[in-house]
C-alpha positions in Angstrom: 112.6 64.5 -102.1 114.8 63.9 -99.0 112.7 62.7 -96.1 112.7 63.3 -92.3 114.3 60.3 -90.9 116.0 59.0 -93.1 119.7 59.0 -95.1 119.6 62.0 -97.5 121.7 62.6 -100.7 123.1 65.5 -102.8 122.4 66.5 -106.3 124.6 63.9 -107.4 122.8 61.1 -105.6 125.1 60.3 -103.4 124.3 60.1 -99.4 125.0 63.4 -97.5 127.6 63.2 -95.1 127.2 65.8 -93.1 126.1 64.8 -89.8 125.8 66.5 -85.5 126.4 69.4 -87.4 125.4 72.7 -88.7 123.4 75.4 -91.6 124.4 78.3 -91.9 122.5 81.2 -94.1 125.0 83.2 -96.0 123.9 85.7 -98.3 121.1 83.9 -100.8 122.6 80.4 -99.9 122.9 77.6 -97.0 125.8 76.3 -96.1 125.4 72.5 -94.5 128.8 71.8 -92.4 129.0 68.3 -90.5 131.6 65.4 -89.8 131.9 63.4 -93.0 131.5 59.4 -91.5 131.8 58.1 -95.0 134.3 55.1 -93.4 134.0 51.8 -91.6 132.3 52.2 -88.1 134.3 49.9 -85.7 135.0 50.3 -82.0 137.6 52.6 -80.5 140.3 51.2 -77.3 138.0 52.8 -74.8 134.8 50.3 -76.3 133.1 53.1 -78.2 131.7 53.3 -81.5 133.9 55.3 -84.2 134.5 56.4 -87.1 138.5 57.2 -88.4 138.1 61.2 -89.2 137.9 61.8 -92.4 137.3 66.0 -92.4 134.4 67.9 -91.9 132.0 68.3 -94.7 130.4 70.8 -96.5 126.9 71.1 -99.2 125.5 74.2 -100.3 121.6 75.0 -101.1 119.3 78.0 -102.3 116.4 76.2 -100.6 117.8 73.7 -98.1 116.2 70.8 -100.3 119.1 70.5 -103.1 122.3 70.3 -101.4 125.4 70.3 -103.7 128.6 68.8 -102.6 130.9 71.0 -101.9 133.7 68.5 -100.6 135.5 68.1 -97.3 136.4 72.0 -96.3 138.6 70.8 -93.5 140.4 67.4 -94.0 142.0 64.9 -91.5 146.1 65.7 -91.1 148.4 62.7 -91.7 150.6 63.9 -89.1 150.4 61.6 -86.0 149.5 63.3 -83.0 147.9 66.2 -84.6 144.6 67.2 -83.3 142.9 65.8 -86.9 144.8 63.0 -87.1 142.5 59.9 -88.0 142.7 58.5 -84.7 141.5 61.2 -83.0 137.5 62.4 -82.5 136.6 66.3 -83.8 132.5 66.4 -83.4 130.1 69.4 -83.8 131.5 71.4 -85.9 129.8 74.8 -86.1 130.8 78.1 -88.6 130.5 81.5 -87.8 130.4 84.3 -90.3 133.0 86.9 -88.6 131.7 90.3 -90.5 134.8 92.4 -88.8 137.3 90.1 -90.1 136.0 88.7 -92.9 136.7 85.2 -91.6 134.2 81.9 -91.4 135.2 80.8 -88.1 134.6 76.7 -87.1 134.5 75.3 -83.8 134.8 71.4 -82.9 135.0 69.4 -80.2 138.6 67.9 -80.2 139.1 64.8 -78.2 141.3 61.3 -77.7 139.8 57.8 -78.6 139.4 57.4 -75.1 136.8 60.9 -74.7 140.0 62.3 -72.0 140.7 65.3 -73.5 137.5 66.9 -74.5 139.4 69.9 -76.1 137.5 72.9 -78.4 138.8 73.6 -81.9 139.2 76.6 -84.0 140.0 76.4 -87.6 139.3 79.5 -90.0 138.4 80.2 -94.2 137.9 83.2 -96.3 135.3 81.9 -98.1 132.1 79.4 -97.3 133.1 76.4 -98.9 136.9 76.4 -97.6 139.4 75.8 -97.5 139.6 75.8 -93.6 142.6 76.0 -91.7 143.1 74.7 -88.1 144.5 76.5 -86.2 144.6 75.2 -82.2 142.1 73.5 -79.6 142.6 75.0 -76.5 140.0 73.5 -72.8 137.6 76.6 -72.7 138.1 78.3 -69.3 139.7 75.3 -67.7 136.8 73.2 -68.3 136.3 70.2 -70.5 134.4 70.3 -73.6 132.4 67.7 -75.4 129.4 68.5 -77.2 129.2 71.9 -78.4 127.6 74.7 -80.4 127.7 78.4 -81.1 125.1 81.5 -80.6 125.6 84.8 -82.1 123.7 87.3 -79.7 122.1 90.5 -80.3 125.3 92.3 -79.7 126.7 90.2 -82.1 128.6 88.7 -79.3 129.5 85.0 -79.5 129.4 81.9 -77.2 130.5 78.4 -77.2 128.2 76.5 -75.3 129.3 73.3 -74.5 128.9 69.8 -72.3 131.4 69.8 -69.6 132.2 68.1 -66.1 131.8 65.0 -68.0 128.8 66.3 -69.0 127.0 66.6 -66.1 126.3 70.8 -66.9 126.6 73.2 -69.5 129.1 76.0 -69.4 128.7 79.0 -71.4 131.8 80.7 -73.2 132.2 83.9 -74.6 134.6 83.9 -77.4 136.8 87.2 -78.4 135.6 89.8 -81.0 137.6 88.1 -83.9 135.8 84.5 -82.7 139.2 83.4 -81.9 140.0 82.9 -78.5 138.3 82.9 -74.7 137.8 86.1 -72.8 137.1 84.2 -69.7 133.5 85.0 -69.7 131.8 82.2 -68.8 129.1 81.2 -66.4 127.5 77.0 -65.5 123.7 76.0 -66.3 121.9 73.0 -65.5 124.3 71.7 -63.4 123.9 68.2 -62.6 120.7 67.4 -65.9 123.5 65.6 -67.2 122.1 67.5 -70.8 124.2 67.8 -74.2 123.7 68.4 -77.4 122.4 72.0 -77.5 121.2 74.2 -80.0 119.6 77.5 -79.2 118.0 80.2 -80.7 116.6 83.9 -79.8 112.5 85.0 -80.6 111.1 88.3 -78.7 113.0 88.7 -75.1 114.0 85.1 -74.6 116.3 82.6 -75.0 115.3 78.8 -75.9 118.1 76.1 -75.4 117.2 72.2 -76.8 119.2 69.6 -75.5 119.5 65.9 -75.4 119.8 63.8 -72.4 122.9 61.5 -72.0 122.8 58.7 -72.9 125.3 57.5 -75.7 123.9 56.4 -79.3 120.1 55.2 -77.2 117.9 58.0 -78.5 115.9 59.6 -74.9 113.7 62.9 -74.5 114.6 66.3 -75.3 114.2 68.8 -72.6 114.2 72.6 -73.7 115.1 75.5 -71.2 114.1 79.3 -71.4 115.6 82.6 -70.2 115.6 86.0 -70.5 119.5 86.0 -70.4 122.0 84.4 -72.2 123.9 83.8 -69.4 122.2 83.3 -66.2 118.0 82.2 -65.4 118.1 79.2 -66.8 115.2 76.8 -66.2 114.6 73.3 -68.0 110.9 73.4 -68.8 109.7 70.2 -70.9 109.8 67.8 -73.9 108.8 70.0 -77.0 108.5 66.9 -78.9 104.3 66.3 -80.2 103.2 63.2 -82.0 104.4 59.4 -82.3 107.9 58.6 -80.8 107.9 61.6 -79.2 109.4 60.5 -75.8 112.3 59.2 -77.7 112.8 62.8 -80.2 111.3 60.7 -83.0 114.7 58.6 -83.1 116.9 62.1 -83.4 118.9 64.2 -81.7 119.2 67.8 -81.5 122.1 68.8 -83.4 121.1 73.0 -84.3 118.4 75.4 -84.9 118.7 77.9 -87.3 116.0 80.5 -89.5 114.5 80.6 -92.5 111.9 82.5 -94.1 110.8 83.9 -90.5 110.3 80.4 -89.0 112.4 78.1 -87.2 113.8 74.6 -87.8 115.4 72.0 -85.5 117.7 70.1 -87.2 118.4 66.1 -85.7 120.5 63.5 -86.4 119.3 60.0 -86.6 122.3 57.9 -85.2 122.7 54.0 -86.9 125.6 53.3 -84.3 126.4 49.9 -86.2 126.9 51.7 -89.6 127.9 55.7 -88.8 127.5 56.6 -92.1 124.2 56.0 -92.9 122.9 57.9 -90.4 120.1 59.9 -91.6 118.7 63.5 -91.1 115.3 65.6 -90.2 114.7 69.3 -90.3 111.3 69.9 -88.3 109.4 73.0 -87.6 109.8 74.9 -84.2 106.4 76.3 -83.3 107.3 79.1 -80.5 104.9 81.3 -78.5 106.2 82.5 -75.3 107.5 80.0 -72.9 105.5 77.4 -75.0 107.4 75.6 -77.3 106.7 72.9 -79.8 108.4 70.4 -82.2 105.9 68.3 -84.2 107.2 65.6 -86.8 106.9 66.0 -90.7 107.2 63.3 -92.8 109.1 66.0 -95.1 111.5 69.1 -94.6 110.0 72.2 -94.4 106.4 70.8 -93.9 104.5 73.2 -91.9 101.7 71.2 -89.3 98.4 73.8 -89.0 
């Protein structure tokens, strides 16, 4: 069985390449999307650590433990100048299903190697396993976009939540009904707090957002915030992690929260900057009690604590 904090393997025995991603429940199957980093780690001209863009991977599972490789569902482009060309940045893919259009919609962070473009890109597919067709990239409401996630509210409205202002703050940008454009409704939260890697969920009248500090590849203390309104009133509370290395988020970084069998789970990436393709994963139980949020480290995914 795959073990938290380590590199995971698919049903063929190969390392899972789905970094910075998310898990989408659809029908009786779970789909895990993420960055394929199965290439050599190098330094970009900006000095940043990177792997040339290969594509976005997808894995499927009935139990979230045994993962079948569905291949690269959004491949790199061979055309220089394309958003998806190998020397570009394509990170943090998030996928959501639109019941009205029947489309699976993927949003992702698109950037140049110097991280100065800071755009959001979108692609669509007719099936969860793709292939996804890339549409375009944009600057959400004239605000730079880096680490990002998607969140669907109770009224089915979907929001892109992204680091902005050079990672000084977070912004929430509402999407149109087809999930392909921005409505212009947007707000800023946690100004000057330097939070990134947002993971959002809703439970019994409160919205919760788990975020990481901005310390590059170095692990830091996660913080969570709460609000009774997605677009306003957010306040930071505390570090929800418990156990050994809790101040370093167990040497992981938040990427997504999903629900399975009535329980919430946080996905973490455990980055290895000297060899990004060897970066591991964790799926940890989230305990919610009003304003109190707790995330203990467990040895195996879906292992519940007493």
